[in-house]
ZALO-486069 format. One line per 4 residues: their letters; for each residue z, x, y of C-alpha. Coordinates in steps of 0.5 Angstrom, whole numbers, plus 500, padded with zeros to 3 digits. Example, Ala and Ser with C-alpha at 12.3 -4.5 7.8 and 13.67 -1.06 7.14 Angstrom:
AS> 516,525,491 | 514,527,498
This chain:
MLIS> 608,118,192 | 615,116,191 | 617,109,189 | 625,106,188
FECN> 627,100,185 | 635,097,186 | 638,093,181 | 643,089,183
GLRE> 646,095,187 | 644,101,182 | 638,105,185 | 634,109,181
QIRS> 628,114,184 | 621,114,181 | 617,121,183 | 610,123,181
VPRR> 611,130,178 | 605,135,177 | 600,134,172 | 602,138,165
RPSH> 600,137,158 | 606,131,155 | 609,133,149 | 608,130,142
KARQ> 614,125,143 | 612,124,150 | 605,121,148 | 608,117,143
RPPA> 613,113,148 | 610,107,151 | 607,106,158 | 613,104,161
VHWL> 617,109,158 | 613,114,161 | 614,111,167 | 622,111,168
FGHV> 622,119,166 | 618,120,172 | 611,120,169 | 608,116,173
EKRF> 601,115,178 | 599,122,178 | 599,122,170 | 597,116,168
CKTL> 589,119,168 | 591,125,164 | 595,121,159 | 591,115,159
AFRY> 597,110,160 | 594,104,162 | 589,104,156 | 595,101,153
IAHM> 593,104,146 | 600,103,143 | 600,097,145 | 592,094,144
PQTP> 589,091,137 | 581,092,138 | 580,086,142 | 584,088,149
PVVL> 588,082,151 | 585,076,155 | 587,074,162 | 585,068,165
TIAG> 584,068,173 | 584,061,176 | 582,062,183 | 576,061,189
FDPS> 570,066,189 | 570,071,196 | 563,074,196 | 565,080,198
SGAG> 569,082,192 | 575,084,196 | 579,079,193 | 578,072,190
ITAD> 576,072,182 | 571,078,182 | 577,082,184 | 581,079,180
VKTI> 576,082,174 | 576,089,176 | 584,089,176 | 584,086,169
AAHG> 578,091,167 | 582,097,171 | 588,095,166 | 585,095,159
CYGV> 585,088,159 | 579,083,158 | 578,078,164 | 575,070,164
AAIT> 575,066,169 | 575,059,173 | 572,058,180 | 576,053,184
ALTV> 573,054,191 | 566,058,194 | 568,061,200 | 562,063,206
QSTA> 566,070,208 | 566,077,208 | 570,083,211 | 570,079,218
GVQK> 574,074,215 | 574,066,212 | 569,062,215 | 568,056,210
VAPV> 571,053,204 | 568,048,199 | 573,047,193 | 569,046,187
KPDL> 568,039,183 | 575,038,179 | 572,036,173 | 568,042,173
LTET> 574,046,174 | 577,042,168 | 571,043,164 | 571,050,164
LQEL> 579,051,163 | 578,047,157 | 572,051,154 | 575,058,155
VADC> 582,056,152 | 579,053,146 | 574,060,145 | 579,064,147
QVSA> 586,067,146 | 589,067,152 | 595,072,153 | 597,071,161
VHIG> 594,067,166 | 593,068,173 | 593,063,179 | 590,064,186
MLGS> 586,060,191 | 586,053,190 | 583,050,196 | 585,043,195
GEIA> 590,038,193 | 586,035,187 | 583,041,185 | 591,043,184
NRVA> 593,037,180 | 588,039,176 | 591,046,175 | 598,044,173
DFLE> 595,038,168 | 592,044,164 | 598,048,165 | 602,043,162
KAKL> 597,041,156 | 595,048,154 | 603,051,155 | 600,057,157
HSVV> 605,063,157 | 606,069,162 | 603,064,168 | 603,069,175
LDPI> 602,064,181 | 600,067,187 | 601,062,192 | 595,063,197
LIST> 596,059,203 | 592,062,209 | 587,067,210 | 588,074,214
SGTQ> 583,071,219 | 587,065,220 | 583,060,216 | 587,054,211
LLDD> 586,056,204 | 590,050,202 | 591,043,204 | 598,040,206
GGIH> 596,035,198 | 596,042,195 | 602,045,198 | 605,039,196
VLRQ> 603,040,188 | 604,048,189 | 611,046,190 | 612,040,186
RLVP> 609,042,180 | 606,049,179 | 612,052,181 | 616,050,176
LAAV> 610,052,171 | 609,059,172 | 613,064,169 | 613,068,176
ISPN> 610,066,183 | 609,072,188 | 608,070,195 | 608,075,201
IPEA> 613,074,207 | 608,068,211 | 607,065,205 | 615,066,202
TSLT> 616,063,209 | 612,057,209 | 614,054,203 | 622,055,204
GVKI> 622,054,212 | 626,062,212 | 624,067,217 | 624,073,214
SEVD> 625,080,218 | 630,084,213 | 631,083,205 | 637,078,205
DMRQ> 632,073,208 | 628,075,202 | 634,073,198 | 635,067,201
AASQ> 628,065,201 | 628,066,193 | 633,062,192 | 630,056,196
LHEM> 624,058,191 | 629,058,185 | 631,051,188 | 624,048,187
GARA> 624,051,179 | 622,057,180 | 624,061,174 | 622,068,177
VVIT> 620,071,184 | 617,076,187 | 616,077,195 | 612,082,197
GGHL> 615,086,204 | 608,089,206 | 609,085,212 | 615,089,214
EKAI> 617,096,217 | 617,099,210 | 613,096,204 | 620,093,200
DLLS> 619,088,194 | 624,084,191 | 624,081,184 | 629,075,184
LKES> 631,071,178 | 636,065,177 | 641,068,173 | 643,072,180
YTQL> 640,078,179 | 635,082,184 | 631,088,184 | 629,091,189
FRSD> 623,096,189 | 621,101,195 | 615,106,197 | 613,108,203
KIDS> 608,104,207 | 602,106,207 | 597,106,214 | 590,104,211
PNTH> 585,099,215 | 583,098,207 | 588,092,205 | 584,087,204
GTGC> 585,083,197 | 592,087,195 | 595,081,194 | 591,079,189
AFST> 591,085,186 | 598,085,185 | 599,078,182 | 593,080,177
AIAC> 596,087,175 | 603,084,174 | 599,078,169 | 596,084,165
QLAV> 602,087,165 | 605,081,162 | 599,080,157 | 601,087,154
EHSL> 608,085,153 | 612,089,158 | 618,086,161 | 617,082,169
STAV> 622,088,171 | 617,093,169 | 611,089,170 | 613,088,177
LLAK> 614,096,178 | 607,098,175 | 603,093,179 | 606,096,185
AYVT> 604,103,183 | 597,101,181 | 596,098,188 | 599,103,192
SAIT> 595,107,189 | 588,102,190 | 590,102,197 | 591,110,198
SGYA> 584,110,195 | 580,104,199 | 574,104,202 | 571,100,209
IGKG> 564,096,207 | 563,092,212 | 565,091,220 | 572,089,218
PGPV> 578,091,213 | 575,094,207 | 578,092,200 | 583,096,196
NHMY> 579,101,190 | 581,097,184 | 577,102,180 | 580,108,183
RMKN> 582,111,176 | 575,111,173 | 573,115,180 | 579,121,179
HPRA> 578,121,172 | 575,128,169 | 571,124,165 | 569,120,170
AGLA> 568,125,175 | 564,130,171 | 559,124,169 | 559,123,176
KRLA> 557,130,178 | 551,131,173 | 548,124,175 | 547,126,183
SGKD> 545,133,180 | 539,129,176 | 542,133,169 | 542,130,163
């Protein structure tokens, strides 16, 4: 796997390397440094970099996800919790809407009662110290307003907004009132907003077919109040993601596009992974880089579970970890 990234014209490449036992000094480096020196995804199973041993106290960082419920668990709140667990964090959740859906698509959306959502959010933050927040599907304008009210009062940091508007199957997941609230209230409250290309086009009106268009759309999102923007380019010929900050700073993350039908939930996994990386106090640039690596490997390990596009494999590291593989083999053989 090869991921390259550009920062204001300067380009670097990160390539996975053969596994070997890291030196004592390398083991003491934080996970981000392992990345920047080329010790990439293939080594994570060996070095256990994603367990964040150097960063985490006995209690892991708590990541709150506010999103809809997908019964197939490919996306939405259940998929978010899988992603959070895969990153060594602890997930708490508030459901914004129930859906009738499977891998074949979304058939129906039913937002929860706004008071129930508000009470859930208040109860969680009164009980837990939340290190990061992920916001996914909202469903309606009233729900979006309640989430904005909550964020204004709670004053939480590291809020990642994934502006989910339409499902892959074409079902509208946020009404016009919700889109208005998203533009006017939620975008300025988020630390970073992570639309894909269709979502960025819907929010800004900019048709995106190349990187310069992504920069233009990001600029318009900044004018709406966005502090940082990550536009994911999975809909382009190459998998190019753009990170843009207000200070005329842009960074591109490139990787080979993976030919797989099992891509359900990629946007949710990516934005939730960013929240997890911010929860352990990585920089936004490093968070995006590590999130892209996570999703790339999760797509590669995806599988079919029904008649439609299958989910990404959120827990692929457990399958690839030598201890987990050995345990699975013993269980399959019936040995203790």
